[in-house]
C-alpha positions as CSV (number, residue, x, y, z in Angstrom):
1,M,-91.3,185.5,-70.9
2,A,-92.6,188.8,-72.5
3,D,-91.7,192.3,-73.4
4,L,-88.0,191.9,-73.6
5,E,-85.8,194.6,-74.9
6,I,-85.0,194.0,-78.4
7,R,-82.9,195.4,-81.3
8,T,-83.9,195.5,-85.0
9,S,-82.0,195.8,-88.3
10,N,-82.4,195.2,-92.0
11,V,-80.3,192.2,-93.2
12,K,-79.7,190.3,-96.4
13,I,-80.1,186.5,-96.7
14,P,-77.9,184.9,-99.3
15,N,-79.4,182.3,-101.7
16,G,-77.0,181.7,-104.4
17,E,-76.7,184.9,-106.4
18,L,-79.9,186.2,-104.9
19,Q,-79.7,188.5,-101.9
20,I,-83.1,188.4,-100.0
21,D,-83.9,191.6,-98.0
22,A,-85.2,190.8,-94.5
23,Y,-86.3,192.6,-91.4
24,Y,-84.6,191.2,-88.3
25,A,-85.4,191.5,-84.6
26,E,-83.6,189.9,-81.6
27,P,-83.9,190.1,-77.9
28,I,-81.1,191.6,-75.9
29,G,-80.0,189.1,-73.2
30,Q,-78.8,185.6,-72.7
31,V,-78.3,183.8,-76.0
32,P,-79.0,181.6,-77.9
33,F,-82.7,181.9,-78.6
34,P,-85.1,179.9,-80.8
35,A,-86.2,181.6,-84.0
36,V,-89.4,182.4,-85.9
37,I,-89.7,183.3,-89.5
38,V,-92.5,185.8,-90.3
39,F,-94.2,185.6,-93.8
40,Q,-95.8,188.7,-95.2
41,E,-99.1,189.4,-96.7
42,I,-99.3,190.5,-100.3
43,F,-98.4,194.0,-99.1
44,G,-94.7,193.2,-98.6
45,V,-92.6,193.5,-95.4
46,N,-94.5,196.6,-94.4
47,E,-95.1,198.3,-91.0
48,H,-97.5,195.6,-89.9
49,I,-95.2,192.8,-90.6
50,R,-92.3,194.6,-89.0
51,D,-94.5,195.2,-85.9
52,V,-95.4,191.5,-85.7
53,T,-91.7,190.6,-86.1
54,A,-90.8,192.9,-83.3
55,R,-93.6,191.6,-81.0
56,I,-92.4,187.9,-81.5
57,A,-88.8,189.0,-80.6
58,K,-90.1,190.6,-77.4
59,E,-91.4,187.2,-76.5
60,G,-87.9,185.7,-76.5
61,Y,-87.2,184.7,-80.2
62,V,-84.9,185.8,-83.0
63,A,-87.5,186.9,-85.6
64,I,-86.9,187.5,-89.3
65,A,-89.3,188.6,-92.1
66,P,-87.8,187.8,-95.5
67,A,-89.1,189.7,-98.6
68,L,-91.1,187.1,-100.5
69,F,-91.3,189.2,-103.6
70,Q,-87.6,189.8,-103.8
71,R,-87.3,188.4,-107.3
72,I,-90.3,190.3,-108.6
73,A,-90.2,193.7,-106.8
74,P,-87.3,194.3,-104.4
75,G,-88.1,196.8,-101.7
76,F,-91.8,196.5,-102.3
77,E,-94.1,197.5,-99.4
78,T,-97.5,199.2,-99.5
79,G,-100.8,199.8,-97.7
80,Y,-104.3,198.4,-98.1
81,T,-106.1,200.5,-100.7
82,P,-107.9,198.7,-103.6
83,E,-104.9,199.7,-105.9
84,D,-102.4,198.3,-103.4
85,I,-104.4,195.0,-103.3
86,K,-104.4,194.8,-107.1
87,I,-100.6,195.3,-107.2
88,G,-99.9,192.8,-104.4
89,R,-102.1,190.2,-106.0
90,D,-100.2,190.6,-109.3
91,Y,-96.9,190.1,-107.5
92,K,-98.3,187.0,-105.7
93,Q,-99.4,185.5,-109.0
94,Q,-95.8,185.5,-110.1
95,T,-94.4,183.5,-107.3
96,K,-93.6,179.8,-107.4
97,A,-93.7,177.3,-104.7
98,S,-90.3,175.9,-105.5
99,E,-88.6,179.4,-105.4
100,L,-90.4,180.2,-102.1
101,L,-89.3,177.0,-100.5
102,G,-85.8,177.7,-101.6
103,D,-85.9,181.2,-100.1
104,I,-87.3,179.8,-96.9
105,Q,-84.6,177.2,-96.7
106,A,-82.0,179.9,-97.3
107,T,-83.6,181.8,-94.4
108,I,-83.4,178.8,-92.2
109,D,-79.8,178.2,-93.1
110,Y,-79.0,181.9,-92.4
111,L,-80.6,181.6,-88.9
112,K,-78.7,178.4,-88.2
113,S,-75.5,180.3,-89.0
114,L,-76.1,182.8,-86.3
115,P,-74.6,182.1,-82.8
116,Q,-77.6,183.7,-81.2
117,V,-80.0,181.2,-82.7
118,K,-80.8,177.7,-81.4
119,G,-80.8,176.1,-84.9
120,D,-82.8,173.0,-83.8
121,R,-85.8,175.2,-82.7
122,I,-87.2,177.2,-85.7
123,G,-90.8,178.0,-86.2
124,C,-92.8,180.2,-88.6
125,I,-95.9,182.3,-88.8
126,G,-97.7,183.9,-91.9
127,F,-100.6,186.0,-92.7
128,C,-102.9,185.9,-95.9
129,F,-100.5,185.0,-98.7
130,G,-97.9,184.4,-96.0
131,G,-100.4,182.1,-94.2
132,H,-100.3,179.9,-97.4
133,V,-96.5,180.2,-97.5
134,A,-96.3,179.1,-93.8
135,Y,-98.3,176.0,-94.7
136,L,-95.7,175.3,-97.4
137,A,-92.8,176.0,-95.0
138,A,-94.2,173.6,-92.5
139,T,-93.2,170.8,-94.9
140,L,-89.5,171.6,-94.4
141,P,-87.9,169.4,-91.8
142,D,-86.3,172.3,-89.8
143,I,-89.8,173.8,-89.0
144,K,-91.0,172.7,-85.7
145,A,-94.0,174.9,-85.1
146,T,-96.2,176.8,-87.6
147,A,-98.9,179.4,-87.2
148,S,-100.9,179.9,-90.5
149,F,-103.3,182.8,-90.6
150,Y,-106.1,182.8,-93.1
151,G,-103.9,181.3,-96.0
152,A,-106.2,181.4,-99.0
153,G,-105.8,178.8,-101.7
154,I,-104.2,176.1,-99.6
155,A,-107.0,173.6,-100.5
156,N,-107.1,174.3,-104.2
157,S,-103.9,176.0,-105.5
158,T,-100.2,176.4,-105.0
159,P,-98.0,179.3,-106.0
160,G,-96.9,178.9,-109.7
161,G,-99.4,176.1,-110.4
162,G,-99.4,172.4,-109.9
163,E,-100.9,170.2,-107.2
164,P,-102.6,172.1,-104.4
165,T,-100.5,172.9,-101.4
166,I,-102.9,170.7,-99.3
167,T,-101.4,167.6,-101.0
168,R,-98.1,168.3,-99.2
169,T,-99.7,167.9,-95.8
170,K,-98.2,164.4,-95.4
171,D,-94.8,166.0,-95.4
172,I,-95.5,168.2,-92.2
173,K,-93.6,166.8,-89.3
174,G,-94.0,169.6,-86.7
175,I,-97.1,171.1,-85.1
176,L,-99.4,173.4,-87.0
177,Y,-102.0,175.9,-85.8
178,A,-104.3,177.4,-88.5
179,F,-106.5,180.4,-87.9
180,F,-109.6,181.4,-90.0
181,G,-112.4,183.9,-90.0
182,M,-115.6,182.2,-90.8
183,D,-116.9,185.3,-92.7
184,D,-113.8,185.2,-95.1
185,A,-115.1,184.9,-98.5
186,S,-111.7,183.9,-99.9
187,I,-111.6,180.7,-97.7
188,P,-115.0,179.0,-97.7
189,A,-115.8,176.8,-94.6
190,E,-115.6,173.7,-96.8
191,Q,-112.0,174.5,-97.5
192,V,-111.2,174.9,-93.7
193,D,-112.9,171.6,-93.1
194,R,-110.8,169.9,-95.8
195,I,-107.6,171.3,-94.4
196,E,-108.5,170.1,-91.0
197,A,-109.5,166.6,-92.4
198,E,-106.2,166.3,-94.2
199,L,-104.2,167.2,-91.1
200,E,-106.1,164.5,-89.3
201,K,-105.6,162.0,-92.0
202,H,-101.9,162.4,-91.9
203,Q,-101.7,162.5,-88.2
204,V,-100.2,166.0,-88.1
205,T,-100.3,167.5,-84.7
206,H,-102.5,170.5,-85.1
207,R,-105.3,172.8,-84.0
208,V,-107.7,174.7,-86.3
209,F,-109.2,177.9,-84.9
210,R,-112.5,179.2,-86.4
211,Y,-113.7,182.7,-85.5
212,D,-117.4,183.2,-86.2
213,G,-118.4,186.6,-87.7
214,V,-114.8,187.5,-88.5
215,D,-113.4,188.3,-91.9
216,H,-110.1,187.9,-93.8
217,G,-107.2,189.9,-92.3
218,F,-108.6,190.1,-88.8
219,F,-105.2,190.1,-87.2
220,C,-104.0,193.2,-88.9
221,D,-104.9,196.4,-87.0
222,R,-104.2,198.5,-90.1
223,R,-107.1,196.9,-92.0
224,G,-110.8,197.6,-91.8
225,S,-111.4,193.9,-91.2
226,Y,-109.4,194.0,-88.0
227,D,-111.2,192.2,-85.1
228,A,-109.6,193.0,-81.8
229,A,-111.1,190.1,-79.8
230,A,-110.2,187.5,-82.4
231,A,-106.7,188.9,-82.8
232,E,-106.1,188.9,-79.1
233,A,-107.5,185.3,-78.8
234,A,-105.3,184.2,-81.7
235,W,-102.2,185.9,-80.4
236,A,-102.6,184.0,-77.1
237,Q,-102.6,180.7,-79.0
238,V,-99.6,181.8,-81.1
239,K,-97.6,182.5,-77.9
240,Q,-98.6,179.2,-76.4
241,L,-97.7,177.3,-79.6
242,F,-94.2,178.8,-79.7
243,Q,-93.5,178.7,-76.1
244,T,-94.4,175.1,-75.8
245,N,-92.7,173.9,-78.9
246,L,-89.7,176.2,-79.2
247,L,-88.9,177.8,-75.9
248,V,-89.7,175.1,-73.5
249,A,-88.6,172.3,-75.9
250,S,-85.3,174.1,-76.2
251,G,-84.7,174.2,-72.5
252,S,-85.3,177.9,-72.1
């Protein structure tokens, strides 16, 4: 299933008194559909993240990208200049794992409230900062399949401080695919090996993809580090992950 007609909108996800802005895309056709949550880079829910969200919807999923910086900088989105990177990193440093997980659970609850969503088949995907967030999200029981792209800091940190996110690996119940460029200075090969070892230790169903000669951000065609061959190969794996564990598993 591919290239379905879709519709998109901007929605708000309730989380107590907080209203989380989100970009939403859904296929037009027979419902309900499985769902995929898309986690942004440090650059906000920008054009690239909206494009990824739409691409996922065209594959047969309700897709939604919540604003991870809602508490810090509502409406924030930017490009990829050095100044943009500085601002995005500053916002990232102000996030907390507990708040992120609360916002993700609110997003899950929102999806499950929609009649067009198969609430027992929800997955997630994230890039850069969002790749780290996706690894966190994988610990939530509702998340059945996770694609984590070049999530820096998983092995040695967690948003807001505390035990590194890798220590939560034991709580992952679904399947996880992780994607890394081996020329990514922000994620040394040793950290990739540690992540894979931890996934194996806790018997998490997983695959770790290493792309030689490929840098951080290789999936984003708006960045200088974009690598078309690696991005195409990774996208094929993402489609297989979600098709096998969300579409086929849900009876579609």
